[in-house]
C-alpha positions as CSV (number, residue, x, y, z in Angstrom):
1,X,0.2,0.2,-0.1
2,X,1.4,3.4,-1.0
3,X,2.0,5.3,2.1
4,X,5.3,7.5,1.9
5,X,6.0,9.9,-0.8
6,X,9.3,12.3,-1.2
7,X,9.2,15.3,-3.9
8,X,12.9,16.0,-4.6
9,X,13.7,19.7,-5.5
10,X,17.0,21.5,-6.1
11,X,17.5,24.9,-7.3
12,X,15.4,26.1,-9.9
13,X,12.3,23.9,-9.1
14,X,8.4,25.6,-10.5
15,X,6.9,25.8,-7.9
16,X,3.9,25.6,-9.5
17,X,4.3,21.6,-10.4
18,X,5.7,21.5,-6.1
19,X,1.9,22.6,-5.2
20,X,0.6,20.1,-7.5
21,X,3.2,17.4,-5.7
22,X,2.1,19.1,-2.5
23,X,-1.9,19.2,-2.9
24,X,-2.0,15.5,-4.4
25,X,0.1,13.8,-1.1
26,X,0.5,16.2,1.4
27,X,-2.8,17.2,2.5
28,X,-4.1,14.6,5.2
29,X,-7.7,13.3,3.5
30,X,-8.5,10.3,6.0
31,X,-12.1,12.3,7.3
32,X,-13.0,11.5,3.2
33,X,-11.8,7.9,3.8
34,X,-8.5,8.8,1.3
35,X,-5.5,6.5,2.7
36,X,-3.0,8.4,4.1
37,X,0.9,8.8,2.9
38,X,3.7,11.0,4.9
39,X,4.8,13.5,2.5
40,X,7.6,15.3,2.4
41,X,9.8,17.1,0.0
42,X,13.7,16.7,-0.1
43,X,16.9,18.4,-1.3
44,X,20.2,17.5,-1.4
45,X,21.3,20.6,0.2
46,X,18.7,21.2,2.6
47,X,18.2,24.9,3.5
48,X,17.2,27.4,1.1
49,X,16.1,26.5,-2.3
50,X,15.7,28.9,-5.1
51,X,12.5,28.6,-7.0
52,X,11.9,29.6,-10.8
53,X,10.0,32.9,-9.6
54,X,12.6,34.0,-7.9
55,X,11.6,33.3,-4.0
56,X,13.4,31.0,-1.6
57,X,11.9,27.8,-0.4
58,X,13.0,26.3,3.5
59,X,13.6,22.9,2.4
60,X,14.3,20.6,6.1
61,X,14.9,17.2,5.0
62,X,17.8,15.6,3.1
63,X,17.7,12.9,0.4
64,X,18.1,10.4,3.1
65,X,14.2,11.4,3.6
66,X,13.8,9.5,-0.1
67,X,15.2,6.3,0.5
68,X,12.0,5.8,3.1
69,X,10.2,6.7,0.0
70,X,7.2,4.1,-2.2
71,X,6.9,7.1,-4.3
72,X,9.7,9.4,-5.4
73,X,8.0,12.6,-7.1
74,X,10.2,15.1,-9.4
75,X,8.5,18.1,-10.3
76,X,9.2,20.3,-13.0
77,X,13.0,21.3,-13.2
78,X,16.1,23.3,-14.6
79,X,16.8,21.8,-17.9
80,X,19.6,23.9,-19.1
81,X,21.5,22.8,-16.1
82,X,23.1,19.7,-14.6
83,X,21.6,17.3,-12.2
84,X,23.2,17.3,-8.8
85,X,24.7,14.4,-8.5
86,X,23.4,12.9,-5.4
87,X,19.9,14.1,-6.9
88,X,20.9,11.5,-9.5
89,X,22.5,8.9,-6.8
90,X,19.2,9.1,-4.7
91,X,16.6,8.4,-8.0
92,X,19.0,5.5,-8.8
93,X,18.5,4.0,-5.3
94,X,15.1,4.8,-5.2
95,X,14.5,2.3,-8.5
96,X,16.8,-0.1,-7.8
97,X,14.8,-1.0,-4.2
98,X,11.6,-0.7,-6.8
99,X,10.3,2.6,-5.4
100,X,7.5,4.2,-8.2
101,X,9.3,7.3,-9.9
102,X,6.8,9.9,-11.1
103,X,7.8,13.4,-12.8
104,X,5.7,16.2,-13.7
105,X,6.2,18.4,-16.9
106,X,9.6,18.5,-17.4
107,X,11.0,16.4,-14.5
108,X,11.1,13.6,-16.9
109,X,14.6,15.4,-18.1
110,X,15.8,14.7,-14.3
111,X,15.0,11.3,-14.8
112,X,16.7,11.3,-17.8
113,X,19.8,12.2,-16.5
114,X,19.6,9.5,-14.0
115,X,18.6,7.0,-16.7
116,X,15.8,6.1,-15.6
117,X,14.3,6.9,-18.9
118,X,16.4,4.4,-21.2
119,X,14.5,2.1,-23.1
120,X,11.0,3.7,-21.5
121,X,7.9,5.1,-22.8
122,X,7.7,8.4,-21.5
123,X,6.1,11.8,-21.9
124,X,6.9,15.4,-20.8
125,X,5.0,19.0,-22.1
126,X,4.5,18.6,-25.7
127,X,6.8,22.1,-26.3
128,X,9.7,20.0,-24.9
129,X,9.2,16.4,-26.2
130,X,11.5,16.8,-29.2
131,X,14.2,18.2,-26.8
132,X,14.2,15.2,-24.5
133,X,14.1,12.9,-27.2
134,X,17.2,14.6,-28.8
135,X,18.9,14.6,-24.9
136,X,18.0,11.0,-24.1
137,X,17.5,9.4,-27.4
138,X,16.7,5.6,-25.8
139,X,13.6,7.1,-24.4
140,X,10.7,6.5,-26.1
141,X,9.2,9.7,-26.0
142,X,5.5,9.8,-26.7
143,X,4.2,13.9,-26.9
144,X,0.7,13.7,-27.4
145,X,-0.5,12.4,-23.8
146,X,-1.0,13.4,-20.7
147,X,0.7,10.5,-18.8
148,X,2.7,7.5,-19.5
149,X,2.5,4.5,-16.5
150,X,5.2,2.7,-17.2
151,X,5.3,1.1,-14.3
152,X,7.4,2.0,-11.9
153,X,8.0,5.1,-14.2
154,X,5.3,7.0,-14.2
155,X,5.7,10.6,-16.6
156,X,3.3,13.5,-17.0
157,X,2.6,16.5,-19.1
158,X,2.3,19.8,-18.6
159,X,1.4,21.1,-15.1
160,X,-2.4,19.5,-14.8
161,X,-1.7,16.5,-16.2
162,X,0.4,16.0,-13.2
163,X,-2.7,15.9,-11.0
164,X,-4.4,13.7,-13.8
165,X,-0.8,11.3,-12.7
166,X,-1.0,11.5,-9.1
167,X,-4.9,10.3,-9.3
168,X,-4.1,7.5,-11.7
169,X,-1.6,6.3,-9.2
170,X,-4.3,6.8,-6.4
171,X,-6.7,4.8,-8.5
172,X,-4.6,2.3,-8.6
173,X,-2.9,2.1,-4.9
174,X,-6.5,2.8,-3.6
175,X,-9.1,2.1,-6.0
176,X,-11.8,4.4,-7.7
177,X,-13.6,5.6,-4.7
178,X,-10.6,6.9,-2.9
179,X,-9.6,8.4,-6.1
180,X,-12.6,10.1,-6.2
181,X,-12.8,11.3,-3.3
182,X,-9.4,13.0,-3.5
183,X,-10.4,14.7,-6.4
184,X,-13.5,16.0,-5.5
185,X,-11.5,17.4,-2.5
186,X,-9.0,19.4,-5.2
187,X,-12.7,19.9,-6.8
188,X,-11.1,18.5,-10.5
189,X,-12.5,16.1,-12.9
190,X,-11.9,12.6,-11.4
191,X,-10.3,10.7,-14.4
192,X,-8.7,11.7,-17.3
193,X,-7.1,9.0,-19.2
194,X,-3.7,9.1,-19.9
195,X,-3.7,8.5,-23.6
196,X,-6.3,12.1,-24.1
197,X,-4.2,14.5,-25.8
198,X,-2.3,17.5,-24.2
199,X,-4.2,20.4,-25.9
200,X,-7.0,21.1,-27.9
201,X,-6.4,21.5,-31.5
202,X,-9.0,24.0,-32.5
203,X,-8.4,26.9,-30.4
204,X,-12.3,28.1,-31.4
205,X,-15.0,26.0,-31.9
206,X,-16.8,25.5,-35.5
207,X,-20.1,25.0,-33.6
208,X,-22.5,27.4,-32.1
209,X,-22.7,25.5,-28.3
210,X,-19.8,26.9,-26.3
211,X,-19.5,23.0,-25.0
212,X,-20.2,19.3,-25.1
213,X,-20.7,19.5,-21.3
214,X,-24.0,18.9,-21.1
215,X,-24.1,16.2,-23.2
216,X,-20.9,14.3,-21.7
217,X,-23.2,14.7,-18.5
218,X,-26.5,12.8,-20.2
219,X,-24.1,9.9,-21.3
220,X,-22.5,9.4,-18.2
221,X,-26.0,9.2,-16.7
222,X,-27.4,6.9,-19.6
223,X,-24.3,4.2,-19.8
224,X,-26.2,1.5,-20.0
225,X,-27.9,2.3,-23.4
226,X,-26.2,2.0,-26.5
227,X,-24.6,5.1,-28.1
228,X,-23.7,5.8,-31.6
229,X,-21.8,8.5,-33.1
230,X,-25.0,9.7,-35.7
231,X,-27.5,9.6,-32.4
232,X,-24.7,11.8,-30.5
233,X,-24.4,14.3,-33.1
234,X,-28.1,14.3,-33.3
235,X,-28.3,15.4,-29.9
236,X,-25.9,18.7,-30.5
237,X,-27.7,19.0,-33.9
238,X,-24.4,18.7,-35.5
239,X,-23.3,16.1,-38.3
240,X,-21.4,12.9,-37.2
241,X,-18.1,14.2,-38.8
242,X,-18.6,17.8,-37.1
243,X,-19.2,16.0,-34.4
244,X,-16.6,13.5,-34.2
245,X,-13.8,16.7,-34.7
246,X,-15.8,18.5,-32.4
247,X,-15.3,15.8,-29.3
248,X,-12.1,15.2,-29.9
249,X,-10.7,18.9,-29.5
250,X,-12.9,18.9,-26.2
251,X,-12.4,15.4,-24.8
252,X,-8.7,14.6,-27.1
253,X,-9.8,11.1,-27.4
254,X,-12.9,9.4,-29.5
255,X,-16.5,9.4,-28.3
256,X,-16.2,5.3,-27.9
257,X,-12.8,5.9,-26.5
258,X,-14.1,8.1,-23.8
259,X,-17.3,6.0,-23.3
260,X,-15.5,3.5,-22.8
261,X,-13.3,4.6,-20.0
262,X,-16.4,5.9,-18.2
263,X,-17.9,2.4,-18.1
264,X,-14.4,0.6,-16.6
265,X,-14.5,3.4,-13.9
266,X,-18.4,3.4,-13.3
267,X,-18.0,-0.4,-13.2
268,X,-14.9,0.1,-11.0
269,X,-17.3,1.7,-8.5
270,X,-19.8,-0.8,-8.5
271,X,-17.2,-3.7,-7.8
272,X,-16.2,-1.5,-4.9
273,X,-19.3,-0.5,-3.4
274,X,-22.6,-3.3,-4.5
275,X,-22.6,-7.3,-4.4
276,X,-23.7,-7.5,-8.2
277,X,-22.0,-9.9,-10.4
278,X,-19.5,-9.0,-12.8
279,X,-22.3,-9.7,-15.3
280,X,-24.7,-7.9,-13.7
281,X,-22.3,-4.8,-13.8
282,X,-21.7,-5.1,-17.3
283,X,-25.2,-4.7,-18.2
284,X,-25.3,-2.0,-15.7
285,X,-22.8,-0.2,-17.7
286,X,-23.2,-1.2,-21.3
287,X,-21.0,-3.4,-22.0
288,X,-24.3,-6.1,-22.3
289,X,-21.9,-9.3,-21.3
290,X,-18.9,-10.2,-18.5
291,X,-16.8,-10.9,-21.6
292,X,-16.7,-7.2,-22.9
293,X,-16.3,-5.8,-19.6
294,X,-13.4,-8.4,-19.0
295,X,-11.6,-7.9,-22.0
296,X,-12.2,-3.6,-21.6
297,X,-11.1,-3.5,-17.8
298,X,-7.8,-5.6,-18.7
299,X,-7.1,-3.1,-21.4
300,X,-7.5,-0.1,-19.4
301,X,-6.7,-1.4,-15.7
302,X,-4.4,-4.0,-16.6
303,X,-6.5,-6.3,-14.6
304,X,-9.4,-8.3,-14.5
305,X,-12.8,-7.2,-12.5
306,X,-12.6,-10.2,-10.2
307,X,-9.1,-9.0,-9.1
308,X,-10.1,-5.6,-8.5
309,X,-13.3,-6.3,-6.2
310,X,-10.9,-8.8,-4.2
311,X,-8.3,-6.0,-3.5
312,X,-10.7,-2.9,-3.1
313,X,-14.0,-3.8,-3.1
314,X,-15.8,-3.8,0.9
315,X,-15.0,-7.7,1.5
316,X,-11.0,-6.6,0.8
C-alpha cells in the first residue's frame, strides 16, 4: 500500500508543479476515506532552495528522506543545468529498490539524467518533447498524451497533467472511491485517461454550442444504453463528422474511447461498493455481457474485474 511520498527538488524548481505534488500527496484526507500518506519535500542541500519564480523555499529534509519513500516525485526542474549528482544517486537507489518514480512536466529531464528513461515509454510537456527525445535518445517519448504509466516510472505532461497522473496512481493503489474523493476535494475531474491529447487542437470552436459538457453529463447518466456517433451528433444538432471532430477537440479522444473509459470507471465503483455480479455490472454500465467488461477492464486497468473487487471491494 502506498503510504510514503517524497518530492525531490533543487535550485530552479517550478513552484506550481511542486504545489501539484504537495496538494495531491501532502493533504490529510482521512476524514473523507482517503488513505494517508507521509509526505515530505527533500533536497541535496537542506536549507534555502531557489525557485524558478525568484523566491526561496526552506527545505528541511535531505535526500535520506527519499530512501524511505514508496513514491518519489520530481516536479518541473531546470532543463539547462546539470542535475546534482546526489539527486541522481538518490533516484537510482529508489529505482533499484523498486520504488515508484514519477515526474511532472519537464521533471522528466531529471529522470533522463538519472538514466531512468532508457528504453522507457515516457512523456513531458509537448513543447519540450523533441528536446527530451534528442537529449535522451534511448527514451521512447510520446508527445501526445497526458501521462505514461510505465510502472515503476510514471511521467506526466504539463502542470495539470501532473494531477491526472497522481489521481491515476491513487486509483491504481487505493481504488476508484478513494481517488474520486481526492479529486472531489481538489475540485478536479476524477479521471482523465492518460492517452488523451495534451492540448485542444481547435482553439476556436466550429459549433455555436459553447461546450459538449451537457452531452457528456447525459452520457454518463445513461451508460447502460447503446450510443452511436450519429445519435449523439443529433442530440447536439451536428453532423456526425463535425461532432466527432468537435468531440476530439474538447476531450482529446474519440466518442467510443471516452464512453468505454466512463463505463470502466463506473464498473470500478460498482465492484467496490456493491455485491452485483460481474455479469450484472456489465449490463448496468452498458457493456452488455461479462466477457466484454473483462476485455475492456483488462485493456484499461491491466487486471480483471474479479481481482479488482478482491483488492478494493468492501470485503477486501
